[in-house]
C-alpha positions in Angstrom: -12.8 3.0 -22.9 -10.7 3.2 -19.7 -12.6 4.9 -16.8 -9.7 7.3 -16.0 -10.1 8.6 -19.8 -13.8 9.2 -20.0 -15.4 12.3 -19.6 -17.8 11.2 -16.9 -17.9 8.2 -14.7 -17.0 6.6 -11.6 -13.3 6.5 -9.9 -11.8 4.0 -7.3 -13.7 4.2 -4.0 -17.0 5.0 -5.9 -16.3 8.4 -6.1 -18.2 10.2 -9.3 -16.4 12.4 -11.7 -16.5 14.7 -14.9 -13.4 15.4 -17.0 -12.5 18.0 -19.2 -9.2 18.5 -21.3 -6.0 16.5 -21.8 -2.6 16.2 -20.2 -1.3 15.8 -16.7 -4.5 15.3 -14.2 -5.7 18.2 -12.2 -8.2 16.7 -9.3 -10.8 19.3 -8.4 -12.6 18.4 -5.2 -16.3 19.1 -5.7 -18.3 21.6 -4.1 -21.6 21.5 -2.1 -24.2 19.6 -4.4 -27.4 17.9 -3.6 -26.3 14.4 -3.8 -23.0 12.8 -4.4 -23.1 12.1 -8.2 -21.6 13.3 -11.5 -22.5 16.7 -13.0 -25.0 16.6 -15.6 -26.5 19.0 -17.9 -26.2 22.7 -17.3 -24.4 21.7 -14.1 -21.5 20.5 -16.2 -21.2 24.0 -18.1 -21.5 25.9 -14.9 -19.4 23.8 -12.7 -16.6 23.9 -15.4 -16.3 27.3 -16.4 -13.5 28.3 -14.3 -11.5 25.4 -15.3 -11.6 25.7 -19.0 -8.5 27.6 -19.6 -6.5 25.2 -17.5 -7.9 22.3 -19.4 -6.2 23.6 -22.5 -3.2 21.9 -21.2 -4.2 19.4 -18.3 -7.1 16.9 -17.7 -9.3 18.3 -15.0 -11.2 15.9 -13.2 -14.1 17.4 -11.1 -14.7 14.5 -8.7 -17.2 14.4 -6.0 -17.6 12.3 -2.9 -18.9 8.9 -2.8 -22.8 8.7 -2.8 -24.0 7.3 0.7 -21.8 8.8 3.0 -22.8 8.6 6.8 -23.8 11.7 9.0 -20.8 12.1 11.3 -18.3 11.4 8.4 -15.5 14.0 9.2 -13.8 16.1 6.4 -10.5 14.1 7.2 -12.1 11.1 6.5 -13.5 12.3 3.3 -9.8 13.5 2.3 -8.8 10.0 2.9 -11.1 8.8 0.5 -10.0 11.1 -2.0 -6.3 10.0 -1.1 -7.0 6.6 -1.7 -8.6 7.2 -5.0 -5.7 9.4 -6.3 -3.1 6.8 -5.2 -5.0 4.3 -7.4 -6.2 6.3 -10.4 -3.2 8.7 -10.8 0.6 9.0 -10.3 1.1 11.3 -7.4 1.9 14.0 -6.8 -0.9 16.0 -8.6 -2.1 19.5 -9.0 -5.4 19.9 -6.5 -8.3 22.3 -6.6 -10.6 22.3 -3.6 -13.8 24.3 -4.8 -15.9 26.0 -2.1 -17.0 22.9 0.6 -14.1 20.8 -1.2 -11.8 23.3 -0.3 -12.4 22.5 3.5 -11.4 18.9 2.7 -8.5 19.9 0.5 -6.8 21.2 3.6 -6.7 17.8 5.2 -5.6 16.1 2.0 -2.6 18.6 1.8 -1.7 18.2 5.2 -2.2 14.6 5.8 -1.5 13.3 2.6 1.4 15.7 1.5 3.1 13.2 -1.2 0.1 13.2 -3.1 -0.3 17.1 -3.7 2.1 19.2 -6.1 0.5 22.3 -6.1 -2.8 23.6 -4.2 -5.8 26.0 -5.0 -8.3 26.8 -2.4 -11.3 28.5 -4.2 -14.0 29.9 -2.4 -12.9 28.4 0.9 -10.9 30.0 4.2 -9.5 28.0 6.9 -12.6 28.1 8.7 -16.4 29.2 8.2 -17.5 32.8 8.7 -20.3 32.6 11.2 -22.8 33.8 8.5 -21.6 31.1 6.6 -22.0 28.9 9.6 -25.6 29.8 9.9 -26.3 29.2 6.0 -25.1 25.6 6.5 -27.2 25.4 9.4 -30.5 26.6 7.7 -30.1 24.4 4.7 -29.6 21.4 7.1 -33.0 22.4 8.6 -34.6 22.4 5.0 -32.8 19.2 3.7 -34.3 17.4 6.7 -37.6 18.6 6.0 -37.3 18.0 2.0 -37.7 21.8 1.3 -35.5 21.7 -2.1 -36.9 25.0 -3.5 -35.7 27.3 -0.5 -32.5 25.4 -0.4 -32.0 26.1 -4.2 -32.8 29.9 -3.7 -30.5 30.1 -0.9 -27.7 28.3 -3.0 -28.5 30.5 -6.0 -28.4 33.7 -4.0 -24.5 32.9 -2.7 -23.4 33.4 -6.1 -25.6 36.0 -7.6 -25.3 39.9 -6.7 -26.8 40.9 -3.4 -29.3 43.4 -4.6 -32.8 43.3 -6.4 -31.5 41.6 -9.6 -29.7 39.1 -8.1 -32.4 38.1 -5.5 -35.0 38.1 -8.7 -32.4 35.7 -10.6 -32.3 33.5 -8.0 -36.0 33.0 -7.0 -36.7 32.7 -11.1 -34.0 29.7 -11.5 -34.4 27.9 -8.2 -37.6 25.8 -9.1 -35.6 24.6 -11.8 -32.5 23.6 -9.7 -34.9 22.2 -7.2 -36.2 19.7 -10.0 -33.1 17.8 -9.8 -33.3 17.3 -5.9 -32.8 13.6 -4.6 -35.4 11.7 -2.4 -32.4 11.1 0.3 -30.7 14.3 1.7 -28.4 12.6 3.7 -25.1 13.3 1.0 -25.7 16.8 1.5 -26.4 16.7 5.3 -23.3 14.8 5.9 -21.0 17.4 4.3 -22.7 20.2 5.6 -22.6 18.8 9.1 -18.8 18.3 8.7 -18.1 21.7 7.3 -19.9 23.2 10.2 -17.2 21.6 12.2 -14.5 23.1 9.7 -11.5 25.2 11.6 -8.2 24.4 10.0 -6.7 27.6 11.3 -4.4 26.0 14.0 -3.0 23.9 11.1 -2.2 25.9 8.3 1.4 25.6 8.7 1.2 21.8 7.8 0.3 22.9 4.2 3.9 23.0 2.8 3.4 23.0 -1.0 2.9 26.3 -3.3 -0.9 27.2 -2.7 -3.2 29.7 -4.0 -6.4 31.0 -2.0 -8.9 32.7 -4.2 -11.9 34.2 -3.1 -14.4 36.9 -3.8 -14.3 39.8 -1.6 -17.9 39.6 -0.8 -17.7 35.8 -0.4 -20.6 35.1 2.3 -18.6 32.0 3.5 -14.9 33.2 3.3 -14.4 36.9 2.2 -11.3 38.9 1.4 -9.8 39.3 5.0 -10.2 35.4 5.8 -8.7 34.7 2.5 -5.7 36.7 3.2 -5.3 35.2 6.9 -5.5 31.8 5.4 -2.7 32.3 2.7 -0.6 33.9 5.4 -0.7 30.9 7.5 0.7 28.6 4.8 4.6 28.0 4.5 4.3 29.1 0.8 0.6 30.5 0.5 -0.6 33.5 -1.5 -4.1 35.1 -1.9 -6.2 36.2 -4.8 -9.2 38.4 -4.0 -11.6 39.5 -6.3 -13.3 42.9 -5.7 -17.1 43.0 -6.0 -17.3 39.1 -6.3 -19.3 37.0 -4.3 -19.3 32.9 -4.0 -18.4 30.7 -7.0 -15.8 32.2 -9.1 -15.9 31.8 -12.6 -14.7 35.0 -14.5 -12.1 34.8 -17.2 -10.0 36.6 -15.0 -10.0 34.2 -12.4 -9.9 31.2 -15.1 -6.6 32.9 -16.4 -5.4 33.6 -12.8 -6.0 29.9 -11.9 -4.1 28.5 -15.2 -1.1 30.7 -14.5 -0.4 29.7 -11.1 -1.1 25.8 -11.9 1.3 26.4 -14.8 4.1 27.9 -13.1 7.5 25.9 -13.3 7.9 24.0 -9.8 9.8 25.1 -7.2 
């Protein structure tokens, strides 16, 4: 089977992917993971939820970064690797979704490789990190360097759970299971977090000239409603969708519908 039509595999440049649906391709730049590999097990169900409605008429490729990134690699360099893959595997321009940390990379992809991107969604990410988001990333880097994967898993779970007693209990309950998939080498995670720590695309937003949607939960600790609206306003054709009461990791049926509606609009 041709790798571009499999449900899971490796694309040009060594970029791992998962795929659902059929039709014209949509490329999703994967968010933060313990290591740069394709999703497996329950990760597939959780990671694909927001894209299932879109997959009714599109082939949705969720693409991670290549394994073995060196520390010091920039977001722009990661975008270059996605660009090379897209030129090889698809017939650009294509629709692109930058998911969480992948959203930070997607800004560079759209600005520096504009011929590849037809329509852009920045999901769970703004043009820069909030200060709480930056502090979160630095704490995860510290824990990863020490090999402390269970507290990392709990920190990651708490970003998507409600910030209340039940949410904290859920994060504590499921983090040991999540930590069981921890790698022996933390470099993939650290390389992305260090690059994202330097993320500030504010002054370059007007370089994104395709129709763009910035979708974020009002309570997202890494972005939030105010920053999402600022990000969208800085683009030439940007709009913001902010979901009241939502934190990180949009995956509601409402968001899935809004995402599909935006991606399936007639081109300008």
